[in-house]
N, C-alpha and C positions, 0 to 999 in steps of 0.2 A: 704451097709451100708448108712445109713441115717448118714452125718456130719455137724457140727455146725461151722458159722465164727460169727466175730464180727467185727466192722465197727469203736467203737470207745470203750473206757473204761470209768467210772464214778463208782465215790463211791455209796456204795451203802446206806450209810448214808442223801444223797441227795435223794436216791428215798423217803427215809421218810420223808425229806423237802415237798418235791413234792405232796407228798399223804398227810401231813397233812395241808399245804395249800390246797389245792383241796377242803377237808374236812370242811376246813374255810369258804369256799364259799358254799356248798351244805348244811351240817349240824348246824345248830346253836344250838343245844344240845354241841357240841365237844370246848372243852377247853382244851389248854395247859399249863402245868406248866415245868419248867427249873430250876435246879440247878447250874445256875450262869456260863451253857456252852452254848449259844443259837447257837453262830455261828459254835460251834462245832457239834450239833445238825441238824444245817440251819433250823432253826426255824425263821428265818428272816423273809420269807415272810408270815407267818402265822400272826404273831407278826403285820408286818405293816399296814395287811389288816382287824384285829381284837386285836386292842390293848385291846379291854375291853374284851377279851376272854381269856388274856394271864395272868399270876401269876408267877412273878422271884421270890422263896424261897429262893434264895442265896445258901450258901454252907453248907444245911442244909437238906440234904435229905429224914431222917427220916421223918421231920416234911412233906416234900414233899409228902411224900404216905400217910400220915395221914392226910393230907390237902383233896387229891385228896380222898382218900375213903370218906371223909363226903362230897365234890362236889355231889357225887353220888346221894346222899340222896333226892337232891333235884331232880335229874332228867338229871345232867349231866355228858358228856361223859370224862373224864379227860384224857388225854395221856402225863404221865410223860415222862422228857426228861434227862438223865446224861449219864455217861458212864456205861459200862455196869458190871464192878466192883461195882461201887455205886447204881447201881440198886438192886444189887441182894446180897452179902455180906453185906455189911455195914448195910442194911436196910431188913435182912431177918426175923426178929422179926416183925416188922411195917406189912411188907407184909401178913407174917402167921396170925396175929392176928386181922388186921382190914382190911383186901383186901380178903383174902383167904377164913378164917374161915367163912365169915359171905356173900362170893361169889359176894363182890363190882365190879362195871361194870368198874375197870381203867385199862387200857392200861399201860403197863409197855416195855416203848421205852429205848434198850440201844445201845446205839455205843460204836465202838473201842471196840469193845469184840474179846478173842482169842489173838493168838501172832502175829497176823498184825496190832496189835496196833502201834507195833514197837520196835522206840527207846525210848519210855518212860517209859521200862521194865517189869520187873516181878511184880512190886506193883500195876500193871495198866491193864497185860495181865490178866484176868479172863479167865481160860480153866474148870474153876466147873460151872461154869451157867448156863449152859441145867440141869445137874443134880441137882440143888438147886431145882432148878424152877419144874421141871416136877414132884418132890415128892411132892409138894405140891395138898392135892386135888382137882378137879376143874378145875386146872390152864391151859390152854393151852400153848404150848410152840408153836413158828414160830422161822424159820430161814432162810430167801429166800437166793437165790442165786447171784442176781444181781439189778440192778438199776428199771428195769422195774418189777422185783418182789416184791420187796421191796416197793416200789409206789402202787402196785395193795394190797400188804399185809394190809398197812398200812388203805388202805379204807376200806378193806373188815373188819379188826377186829368193825370198828364203828358201824357194822352191827349187833354184835355179844354180845349176852347180858351175860358178864359174865370177870372174868378176864384172861387177856392175858398179856402174856411175847413176846417182839418183839423185837430181836436181829438182829442187824448190824454191819456194818463195817466202818472201815475209810479209807482203801488205794484204790486206782480206780482200778475196776477188769472189764474183759470185761463183754460187754451187749449183752447177746444174747436169752432173752427170749423177745415175742411179748410186744410189746408198747402197746398194748388194750387188752391182757389177761385178764382173771377172775379170779380171785384166790378163789379156795374152801378149807376152812378150812380144814385139814385134807383129803384131795386128794391127793395122790404122782401124778408124771408125769413120764411117761415113755420114756426120751428122744432116745432111741435107743433099738432096739430089739436085740438080741443075743440070743444062745443057748448053750454056753458052761463055762459063769460065769455071775451072777449076780452081778452087784457094785451099790451099791445104799451109794448116799452122799448127802448132806447139804450142804447150805452155800456156803463159795469160794470153797469147794473142789468138789461141782457140775462141773464146767469148766473145774478141775484139771482131772476127771473123766471122761470127755469127750475126752480130750485131749490123758488120758491113751486109752482110746477106738479104736481111730484111731490109735494108734501105736501097740498096741494089734492087732486088726484086717490084719494088715502089716504083723505081726508073726502068722497068721493064726488062732487065737483068738477070738470069737466070744463072746464079752461081752455085756450085757444087760444092759445102766444104766437109773438109777431111781433118783429123783429128790424127797428126801424125806424133804420138805421148811416146814411141820408140824413135829415136834417129839411127840407131844403128841396133840391132838391124834394121835396113827399111825395110819396109812394106812395096817394095818393086811392082807388084802386079798390082795395089790398088789406085796407086800413080798412073801406071799406065794405061789402065782399063777407065780413067776417068777421063784425059786429057785425048784419047780414043775419040770419046764422044765429045767433048768441049773444043780442042784445039789450040789450046792456050792455057796459060796458069801462074797464077801467084803463091809464090811463097811468102809467109809470115813469122817471124819471129823475135825474140828478144835477146838478140845474141847481135853480133860482125855478121854483117853479109859474106865475110872470107872465112871459110873452115866451118860454118852453119850447116844447118837443115836446107838453107836454099842450095848452094852447091850440092850437097850429096841429089839431091833432087836432077840438078844440073847435069849431074854424071850419068844419071840413069837416062837422062833425056836424050844425050848426047851418043849412048849407046843405042840405044832402041829405039826412040822416037822423037828426033827434033823437034821440038816446039817451044813456042815462043815464051819468055817468061819473064816476070817482075817479081821485084826483092823487095820485100819489107823487112827492114833490118836497121841495125846501126851501119854507117858508112866508115870503115876504118879507123873509127874516132875512142877516146876515150869518157867517159863518163862527167858530171859534177854533183855538186850537191843541189837539192833542189824536192818538192814533194812526188810519189813515184805519178801522178796524172800530168803534173809540168812538165815531168822528164819525158813520160810518153808521149805528149805532143807536142815538144820540144824537135826530139828524136825522130819523130813519125812514126811512132810505133801503136799506132791506135784504129780505131774502124775507119776515120777517113781519110788515111793511110791507103789502106786496103781498099778503098772506095775511089781513091786514083788509078792506085797501082791498077787496079784490074779497067777501068776507063784504057789507063794506057796500052795494056795488052791488047786489047779488042780489035786496037786500030792494026796492030801487027797481025794479025789472023790471016 
């Protein structure tokens, strides 16, 4: 069995900052907008090197989306930056009407997503954003798993023509994907081969899925782990090919089970290959204040929860 290790932990928002800084050097059409959260979004280096291509909008997120949509008309590629809660729920009307409806080339970059925002609590811990954004026609939804993949995704979306929602987080998490990777929108990555169960995970839950697969291997269970970094468009083929071999699946995400990755996978299975499925996700609830580790444990979003879901779904094969 192939195993993964890491030598350091870094926050995925810093991967975004590094990718944005690189784009500032290589693509003169890239501009950045922020809603008074430069440090939190790690946009400092881009601003230092390209002050004339940065717009500080202040705490006016709806304005930021409208300005970003307008900038695309002149050929610019705007990257907006604020917390995931303020990047989606607060500005949904502006995104729908001004960006998605007309297919504007805006990159909506959202940090501090999910429970791992931590101590700021439920008002900031959005667990509905993937559902909100994937329902918008033409909107690409990406949720990378570590620093390197977030940097690669940031660079890749500048080359894609159309609206994109890029979701990343606050805490330091293991860095386990290659620094020189090429990010391909809509293409899942198989991390481990398995024959008993498929585990598809996104974002911070990918590492937890890999940890679960090691423990399951020791228990005699062969798990295939797939990183679904792009939730829309979903890599249907990767999912269907895997479950054709394993016969059951567990989906894992730092998001509500309503509207997230799990429901997208369930749609594919219902249409093409009905398969037993278990969900590792929050269960129709808001979050609360606590450390990321405390919250992931309480809400069942870790390796232990994935192992339990695997053992449960195996009984349904």
